[in-house]
N, C-alpha and C positions, 0 to 999 in steps of 0.2 A: 677624483674622477678616475675610473679604471682606464688603463691604456686601450687605445683603439685596436680592435681585432684586425690582425694582418689579413690582407687579401691572399687567397690561394694563388699560387703561381699558375699561369696558364701555359699550355703547350700548343704550338701550331700543329694542326692535324697533318697538313701536307709534309712538313719537315720531319715530323715524328715518323710518319709512314715511310718516307724515304730513308730515314736513319735506320729503321729496323731492317728494311730490305738490304741496305748496304752492309750493315754489320753482319747479317746472316750470310751474305755472299762472301764477305771477307773470311768468315769461318769456313764456309764450304770450299773455297779455293785453297785455303791454307792446308786443309787436311786431305786433299785429293791424293797426295803421294804417300800417305801413311800406310805402312805394311802391317802384317799381323803382329810383328814385334812391337811396333809403336802403339797399336791399338790395345795391347795387353799391358801397357805401362800403367803404374799406379798414378793417381792424381792426389791432390791435397784435400780431397773430399772423402774423408773416411776411407772406405774400402772400394770406392769407385775406380774403375779403370777408364782409360781414354775412350774405349768403346762404349762403356756405360754412359759417360758424359755426353758423347755425341748423340746417343739414342735419346737421352734426356732432352737435349736441345731440339731434336726433331719433334719430340712430343710437345715441348713447351711452345715452339713456334707454330706447330700444327693445331694448338688449342684455339687459335683464331678461326681457322676454317671450321673446326668442329663446333665452335660456339655459334658461328653464323648459320649453321644448319638447324639450330634449335630455335624454338619460338622466342620472340623478344620479350623480356620481362617488362613490367609496367614502368619501372623507373630504376635508375642506377642506385647503388648503395653509397657508402661513405666515399667522399672524394679523396684524392691523393692529398698528403703522403701517407695516410694511415693504412694503406693496403699492405697486408703481410708479405706480398711478393717482394716488396722493397728490401726485405731483410735477407733474401735468398736462404730461406730455411728449408731444408730437404727432409721431409718426413719419411717414415718407413714405407708408406704407400707409394710415394714418388720414386724412391729408390727401387722398389720392387717392380714398378711399371717400366722403368728405364732398363733394368736388367732383363726383363722378359722380352722387351722389344729388341735389345741388343742380341740376345741369344737367337731370336727368330729371324734376324736380318743379316744374311751373309754379306750383302753389299750395302754398307752404310752410305757410301757415296751416292748411289742411286736414290736411297731414301731421302737424303738431304736435298738432292736435286728436285725430286717430286714435291717435297715440302715447300721449297722455295717457289716453285712454279704455282702451286696451289695458293700460297699466300699472296703472291702478286696478282693472280686472277681474282681472288676473293676481295682483296682490298680495292681493286678497281671498281668492283660492283657494289660495295657497301658504303653508305654515308658515314662520316666520322662520328656522328651523333648516335649511331646504332648502339643499342644497349645489349650487352652480352650476358647470358646466364652462365656463370663460371662456378666451379666448385667452391670458391672462396666467397661468392656472392655476385650480385649484379654490378656491372661496371660498363662505362661507355667504351666504345672501341678505341678511341684516342687514349683514354687513361690506361687501358690494357696494353696498348702499344708502348706507352711510357714505361710500364713495368717490364716489358720485354727488353727494352734497352738495357736495363740493369742485368737481367739474365744473360744477355748476349755479350755485354762488355765484360762482366765478371768472369764468365766462363771462357771467353777468348783469352783472358789473362791466365786462367787455370790451365788451359791447353798449352800455352806457351811455357808455363812452369813445369808441366809434366813431360813434354817432349823436347829433348835437347836440340837447339837450333831451329825450332819451329817459330816462325814469325806470323802472328795473327794480328794484322793491323787493326787499329781502332778507328772507326769512322768518327770524324770530329763531332758531328751533331749527336751521334749516339753517346759518345763520351761526355759531351756537355749535358745531355738530358739525364744520363745516369748520375753524374756528379751532383746536379741540382736536386734531383729527387732525394738522394741520400742525405744531402745537406738539409733539406726541408724536413726530412724524417728525424734528424737529430734535433732540430729546433722544436718539433712537436713532442719529442720524447723528453727533452730537457728545456721546457719553456722558460723564458726570461730574457733579460737584455744586458747582463753583466759581461758576457764574453762574446767576442766577435770571431767567427771562424771564417777564414779566407781560403778559398781554393781557386786561385787565379789560373786561367782567365774566366772561369765559368760561374763561380758562386761565392756569395758572401751572406752569412746569416748571423743573427743575434740569438743567443741561447743562454741557458744556465741562470737560475734564480740569483738575485742579488741586486746591488745598486745598479741602476740602469745608466748606460753611457748615453750622453746626449750630444756632445760636440768634442772636437779635437781628437787626439789619439786615444783609443780605448785603453783602459788600464789592463784588460785581459785580452790577449790576442793569441789565436792559434792559426798558423799558416802552413800549408803543405801543397803538394802538387796533386793533380786529379787522381792518378793511379794509386798513389799512397793513400789518399783519402778513401778511395773505393775499397782498398784492401783492409784498411782500418774498420770501415763501416760494416764490412761483411765478414770480419773475423779472420781474414787471411794474414793479417799482420797484427801483432799485439801493440797496444799503445806504448808501453814502456820500451819496447824494442825500437819502435820508430823514433822515439825521442832520443834514445841512447845512440842511435845511428845517424842522428841529425837529419832524418827525413821529415821531421816535424819541428817547427819553431814555435815554442809555447812560452809566453811570458805573462806573469800575473798570478795572484793567489787562486783565481778561479779558472785557470787555463788548463787544468787537468781534466781531460775528457775520458780518462780511463773508466770511471764508473758508469759511463753511458754507452760504452762500446763493447762488443759489436751491437749493431742496431737490430738485434733479434727481438721477436715478439713473444 
């Protein structure tokens, strides 16, 4: 008999909405004091500057308001975690749009403030089941907000890495949601039950084809902290480097996740 199909993880609409608003506010507050020198600093995203990255975040968060202005599609597309936004892949078109907005916007702080206000207003008016027509396909409002936690958490970390001394706090619920979505994306990319991946305190998933673990201590275990996992999943940290630096504990012959990372599509 084939194994029972796993139920998709559900996300609480109210908590997800609050997490997105809180994490975007964390970013907005953290970058208020950045000057022209800081905004011109390079990031770890190819040739993006801090200014480009902030413009990208304004565009990404603003996608909710823009989508709510369009007609509602008949039904949503594939459910999470198969959505490509989970991989944080930046296409040439995305980079071009971000740079164009950055060049046209002298006051990025004001842009971020307007974007935050528009988002809060529009989320108050829209039901969580509202279906959005997005460039990547139709998606429910709640599912889209889940993918936004990934964008916001990952890019908060990118900003902290780019600007010396900049602290961009991670909202706990946003960090949890991002961690869980990326863990579920791994399980979908490498289906199986031979390896247990633990990211305490937020996620545990079974993945990788092979003999399935049923009881006791799994023979193949990978464990790491949330931020290390997020950096691995999105290509900010290489698997072999994280293992060598003891940021990941991996035991068992099927505990090498290197072939499956990053979780790009």
